C-alpha positions in Angstrom: 112.7 79.3 118.3 113.9 77.2 115.6 111.4 75.6 112.1 111.9 72.2 113.9 110.0 73.5 117.2 106.4 73.7 115.3 104.7 70.4 115.7 101.1 69.1 115.6 100.4 69.8 119.2 97.1 68.8 120.5 95.2 72.1 121.7 91.7 72.4 122.9 90.2 74.4 120.1 87.8 76.1 122.7 90.5 77.4 124.0 91.8 78.7 121.4 88.4 80.8 120.4 88.1 82.2 124.2 91.8 83.6 123.6 91.2 85.0 120.2 87.5 86.1 120.6 88.6 89.7 122.5 90.7 90.3 119.4 89.0 88.9 116.4 85.9 90.6 114.5 85.3 87.7 112.3 83.8 84.0 113.1 85.6 81.8 114.6 84.5 78.1 113.7 85.5 74.7 115.4 84.4 70.8 114.7 81.4 71.4 116.8 80.1 74.6 114.9 77.2 74.5 112.0 79.1 75.2 108.9 82.4 73.5 109.9 82.6 71.1 107.0 82.0 73.8 104.6 84.3 76.3 106.3 87.6 73.6 106.1 87.0 72.5 102.7 89.0 73.9 99.5 88.5 73.5 95.6 90.1 70.3 95.3 88.3 67.6 96.6 91.2 65.5 97.2 92.2 67.3 100.0 90.2 66.6 103.1 91.4 68.2 106.2 90.0 69.1 109.5 91.6 72.2 111.0 91.1 72.7 115.1 90.1 76.4 114.1 89.2 78.2 111.0 89.4 81.9 111.3 87.2 83.6 108.9 88.7 87.1 109.2 86.4 90.4 109.3 88.6 92.7 109.4 92.6 92.9 108.5 93.3 93.7 111.9 92.4 89.8 112.4 95.5 88.7 110.8 98.2 89.7 113.5 96.3 88.0 116.3 95.7 84.8 114.2 99.4 84.4 113.7 100.4 85.0 117.1 98.2 82.3 118.4 99.5 80.1 115.8 103.0 81.0 117.3 102.2 80.6 120.7 100.8 77.2 120.4 103.3 76.0 117.8 100.4 75.2 115.5 100.8 74.5 111.5 98.8 77.6 109.9 97.1 77.6 106.4 96.8 80.8 105.0 93.5 80.9 102.3 92.6 83.6 100.0 90.3 82.3 97.6 91.1 78.5 98.3 91.4 77.7 94.7 95.0 76.3 95.0 95.1 72.8 93.3 97.6 71.6 96.0 95.0 72.4 98.6 97.7 74.6 100.9 94.4 76.5 102.1 93.6 73.9 104.9 95.7 71.8 107.4 95.0 69.0 110.0 95.4 69.8 113.8 96.1 73.4 112.7 94.8 76.6 112.1 93.1 77.9 108.8 93.1 81.8 108.6 90.3 82.5 105.7 90.7 85.7 104.2 87.9 85.3 101.4 85.8 88.0 103.1 87.9 90.4 103.0 87.4 91.2 99.0 87.0 95.1 98.5 88.3 96.3 95.5 89.0 100.0 94.9 89.7 101.5 91.3 91.6 105.1 90.3 90.3 104.9 86.8 92.6 108.6 86.7 95.6 106.6 87.7 94.6 103.7 86.7 95.5 101.8 89.8 93.6 99.1 91.9 93.6 98.0 95.2 92.4 94.7 96.2 92.2 93.0 99.5 93.3 89.3 100.2 90.3 87.5 99.7 89.3 89.1 96.3 88.7 86.9 93.4 89.4 87.2 90.0 85.5 87.8 89.2 85.7 90.7 91.9 88.5 92.8 90.4 87.0 92.0 86.6 83.5 93.6 87.9 85.1 96.5 89.3 87.4 97.5 86.4 85.3 96.7 83.5 83.2 99.6 84.3 86.1 102.2 83.6 87.0 99.8 80.5 90.1 98.8 82.6 91.3 95.2 83.2 94.2 93.7 85.5 96.1 90.9 83.9 94.9 87.9 86.0 94.3 84.3 85.2 91.9 82.1 83.3 89.4 81.0 86.0 87.2 83.6 87.8 86.8 82.0 90.9 90.7 82.1 91.8 92.0 84.0 94.4 93.9 87.1 93.7 96.8 86.6 96.2 97.5 83.3 95.6 97.5 84.0 92.0 99.9 86.9 92.5 102.0 85.3 94.7 103.0 82.9 92.1 102.9 85.2 89.2 99.7 85.0 87.4 99.3 83.3 83.7 96.2 84.3 81.8 94.8 85.8 78.8 96.8 89.4 79.2 100.1 87.7 79.7 101.5 88.6 76.3 99.8 92.0 76.4 100.7 93.2 79.7 102.7 90.4 81.4 102.2 88.6 84.6 99.7 89.7 87.3 103.0 90.0 89.4 104.1 92.0 87.0 101.3 94.4 87.1 102.2 94.7 91.0 102.4 98.2 92.1 102.8 97.7 96.1 101.8 95.2 98.7 101.0 95.6 102.1 102.1 92.6 104.3 101.8 91.5 107.9 105.0 89.7 109.0 104.5 86.6 111.5 105.7 89.1 114.3 102.6 91.1 113.6 104.0 94.3 111.9 102.7 95.9 109.1 105.2 96.4 106.3 104.5 97.9 103.0 106.7 96.8 99.8 107.3 98.2 96.6 109.9 99.6 93.9 110.9 102.3 96.7 109.5 100.4 99.8 111.3 97.1 101.0 112.4 96.3 97.3 114.0 93.2 98.4 110.9 92.1 99.7 108.8 93.2 96.9 110.9 91.3 94.6 110.1 87.9 96.7 106.6 88.8 96.6 106.0 88.8 92.9 106.6 85.1 92.6 107.9 83.6 95.6 104.2 82.3 97.0 103.3 83.2 100.5 105.9 82.5 102.3 107.1 85.8 103.7 104.0 87.0 105.6 100.4 87.5 104.7 99.9 89.9 102.4 96.5 92.0 103.2 96.2 94.0 100.1 97.7 94.5 96.4 97.7 97.3 94.5 97.9 96.9 90.5 98.5 99.1 87.4 95.5 98.4 85.4 95.0 98.5 81.3 92.3 99.9 79.1 90.5 97.4 77.3 87.7 97.9 74.5 84.3 97.4 75.6 84.2 94.0 73.4 87.2 91.9 72.9 87.7 90.1 69.3 87.7 86.6 71.1 86.8 83.2 70.0 87.7 79.2 69.7 88.7 77.0 66.9 88.1 73.4 67.1 89.9 70.6 65.7 89.2 66.9 65.5 92.1 64.3 66.0 92.7 63.7 62.5 93.6 67.6 62.2 95.4 67.8 65.2 99.3 67.3 63.6 98.7 69.9 61.0 97.4 72.5 63.6 100.2 71.6 66.1 102.8 72.7 63.0 100.6 75.7 61.9 100.4 76.9 65.4 104.1 76.8 66.0 104.6 79.1 62.8 101.8 81.5 63.6 103.0 82.1 67.1 106.4 82.8 65.8 105.6 86.6 65.1 102.6 87.3 66.6 102.0 90.8 68.0 101.7 91.4 71.9 98.0 92.2 71.6 96.9 88.5 70.8 97.0 85.7 73.6 96.1 82.3 72.6 96.0 79.0 74.5 95.9 76.0 72.5 93.9 73.0 74.5 93.4 69.4 74.5 90.3 67.7 76.3 87.1 66.0 75.9 84.7 68.6 75.7 82.1 69.1 78.9 78.7 67.6 77.8 77.0 70.7 77.9 79.2 72.2 75.0 77.4 69.4 72.5 80.3 68.2 70.9 80.6 64.7 71.4 82.7 62.5 73.7 85.7 62.1 71.4 89.1 64.7 72.7 89.3 67.5 70.5 91.8 70.7 70.2 90.7 73.9 70.9 92.4 77.1 69.7 91.0 80.0 72.4 92.3 83.3 71.4 91.8 86.9 72.5 93.3 90.3 71.0 93.5 93.5 73.1 94.0 96.2 70.7 91.8 99.1 69.6 91.9 98.1 66.0 89.7 95.0 65.7 90.4 94.4 62.0 94.1 94.4 62.6 93.4 91.5 65.3 90.9 89.8 62.8 93.8 89.9 60.2 96.1 88.2 62.7 93.5 85.2 63.4 92.8 84.7 60.0 96.7 84.2 59.2 96.0 80.8 61.5 92.3 80.0 60.2 93.8 79.9 56.9 96.7 77.5 58.0 94.9 75.5 59.8 91.0 75.7 58.8 89.0 74.6 62.1 86.0 72.3 62.0 83.9 74.7 64.1 84.5 78.2 65.1 83.1 80.4 67.4 84.6 84.2 66.3 82.6 87.3 68.3 83.2 90.3 70.3 82.4 89.7 74.1 82.9 91.6 77.3 86.1 90.9 79.0 84.0 89.3 82.1 82.2 87.0 79.9 85.4 85.9 78.4 87.2 85.5 81.7 84.6 83.4 83.2 83.8 81.4 80.2 85.4 77.9 81.8 84.4 78.2 85.5 81.9 75.8 85.1 84.4 73.2 84.3 86.1 73.9 87.5 83.6 73.9 90.5 84.6 73.7 93.8 84.7 70.2 95.1 86.1 68.5 92.2 89.5 66.3 92.6 92.4 67.6 91.0 96.2 67.0 90.3 98.4 69.2 88.0 101.8 69.6 86.5 103.2 71.8 84.3 106.5 72.6 82.2 107.9 75.5 80.0 109.2 74.4 76.2 110.5 76.6 73.3 109.1 74.9 70.4 106.7 72.6 69.0 109.0 70.1 67.1 108.3 66.5 66.0 108.8 65.2 69.5 106.8 67.5 71.4 103.8 67.1 68.5 104.2 62.9 68.9 103.9 63.1 72.5 100.8 65.6 72.4 99.2 63.6 69.6 99.8 60.1 71.6 98.8 61.8 75.4 95.9 63.7 73.6 94.5 60.3 72.1 94.7 59.0 75.5 92.5 61.1 76.8 89.5 59.7 76.3 87.1 60.6 79.4 85.7 64.1 80.8 87.9 65.3 83.4 91.3 65.9 82.3 92.7 68.5 79.8 95.9 70.5 79.0 97.0 74.0 77.7 99.7 75.0 75.9 99.8 78.7 76.7 101.7 80.8 74.2 103.9 83.4 76.0 106.5 85.8 74.8 105.5 89.5 74.2 105.5 91.5 77.5 106.2 88.4 79.7 109.1 88.0 77.4 110.6 91.1 78.1 110.9 91.4 81.5 114.4 90.9 82.8 115.0 87.0 84.3 116.3 88.7 87.6 113.5 90.9 87.9 111.3 88.5 89.6 111.4 85.1 91.1 109.5 83.8 88.4 111.2 81.4 86.0 112.4 81.1 82.4 111.1 84.6 80.7 112.3 83.1 77.6 110.0 80.3 77.2 108.3 80.5 74.1 105.3 77.7 75.5 104.0 76.9 79.0 102.1 73.5 79.3 99.7 72.9 82.0 98.0 69.3 82.4 95.2 69.5 84.7 93.4 66.9 86.4 89.4 67.5 87.2 87.4 64.3 88.2 84.5 63.7 91.1 85.0 59.9 91.3 87.8 58.7 94.0 88.1 55.5 92.4 89.5 57.5 89.5 92.3 59.0 91.7 95.2 56.4 90.7 94.6 56.5 86.8 93.8 60.1 86.6 97.1 61.3 88.6 98.9 58.4 86.7 98.1 60.5 83.3 99.1 63.7 84.4 102.4 62.9 86.2 103.4 60.6 83.3 102.6 63.0 80.5 104.2 65.9 83.0 107.3 63.7 83.1 107.6 63.1 79.5 107.3 66.6 78.6 110.0 67.9 81.2 112.2 65.5 79.2 111.4 67.7 76.3 111.1 71.2 77.8 113.2 74.0 79.0 113.1 73.7 82.8 110.4 76.2 83.9 107.9 74.9 86.4 104.8 77.5 87.4 104.3 77.6 91.0 100.2 78.1 90.6 100.0 75.3 88.3 101.7 72.6 90.7 100.0 69.9 92.2 100.8 68.4 96.0 103.8 66.2 95.8 103.8 63.9 99.4 107.2 63.5 100.7 108.6 65.3 98.4 112.2 67.1 99.3 111.4 71.0 99.9 114.7 71.8 98.9 114.8 69.7 95.5 111.1 71.1 94.8 112.0 75.1 95.1 115.6 74.1 93.1 113.1 72.7 90.3 110.9 76.1 90.2 113.6 78.7 90.9 117.1 77.4 90.2 120.0 78.1 92.5 120.4 81.7 92.4 117.1 82.8 92.9 116.0 80.2 95.4 119.2 81.5 97.8 117.7 85.2 97.3 114.3 84.0 98.4 115.7 81.9 101.5 117.6 85.1 102.6 114.2 86.7 102.6 112.9 83.8 104.6 115.4 84.0 107.2 114.4 87.5 107.7 110.8 87.6 107.4 109.9 83.9 108.8 112.9 82.5 110.4 110.7 80.1 112.2 108.9 78.9 109.1 105.5 79.4 110.3 104.2 79.8 106.9 105.2 76.5 105.5 102.0 74.9 104.3 103.0 76.7 100.7 105.3 75.6 98.1 108.0 76.2 100.9 111.1 78.0 100.5 113.6 76.3 102.8 114.9 78.6 105.5 118.3 77.1 105.3 119.8 75.4 102.1 123.2 74.3 101.4 125.5 77.4 100.7 123.6 79.7 102.2 126.1 79.9 105.2 123.6 78.0 107.7 122.5 74.6 108.2 119.6 73.0 110.3 115.7 71.9 110.1 113.7 72.9 107.0 110.7 71.5 108.4 
């Protein structure tokens, strides 16, 4: 069977249910069932698709039969963990959704500082389980995010400088292949697959569980936000460029520009917010480091207080509720020079509505010390990573909001260093999959990923993702990449 033989065939969903019911412990939901509309929805409200069947897995053993029936009927298959992916890859028209969200058990071994999480776990599930032991796994910045997609795409967040990406802290993974076999990947077992899982997305199989390395954190972290009105943005950006040149790994910061939510009571004009977290044991040292930025760019408002890890990790959850409409772009860059400052000032000033924003993540530290070819994740040398995120509720705003994000992203890509982060990419209708994958990985990494794809998913069943083409120029093979 070649990739091109898959098609959106019309199949009676009740026939699928009849065949799957003896093999699946979880719920099987079709369009006539109560709860179907909720079961088919993902975080991004712009994605409105109607699957033939939603398989809400009850156990890990439900994965293989679902893969088998999708192959048998040549149906498109969407695999959903937390469902928080902005591109909306967790649902599909006229196909099957494999929903893993009920598989959310998290087990912590405090002695070995290892954490096993099932594929449906969210960041919040892991944070709650690890915090009681004074431990944390490096994750993202919105606690409703699913850990599976986060890890498979990389995982950038508040511990990136201290301990690296989520993928950098993956010790092992268990994966169900499209043929229904269970394989384990680690540094010593299937190491090529293990390499691909740490940034190559969900292209090779369905990962049923992840085991992570956890790290000690203080019970209360030195955290806070500095707030700057527009007239101070240029000076703040220049100060941020200097401040970030020699920061200790323990300090991670994100510089954001957005119109604040009405609940914050900060008005309706766009503001610049510098968020920071110090993970070191010496709080006094952290405060001294933060005070350097305070003196260089005195904030108009500041919130600087020690909080538990779970409180900090969930602080912005309310800005990204399920059902908002979303489109994102991202790029890496290496310096906040006059051209970057001019672009950020102009684009930030144009953003006069609540419903889009952008973050400048300070990278480096542990993230930057991982060798470039150690994982598929691109551009380990980047100093900064820009994520431009649209989130709004009115469909009438779609064209304007998407145009703003796309235009800003295009401008910054011209000033950037070429990196694109899989988990910050929105859907691009009609885009060439080879060109898109090349833009993320570059030719050498893409060829290595394509070789893995040909081993583990030669039919490209798992194509509802940021897809690794099965066949690319120079691979020694030609054919349909659908």
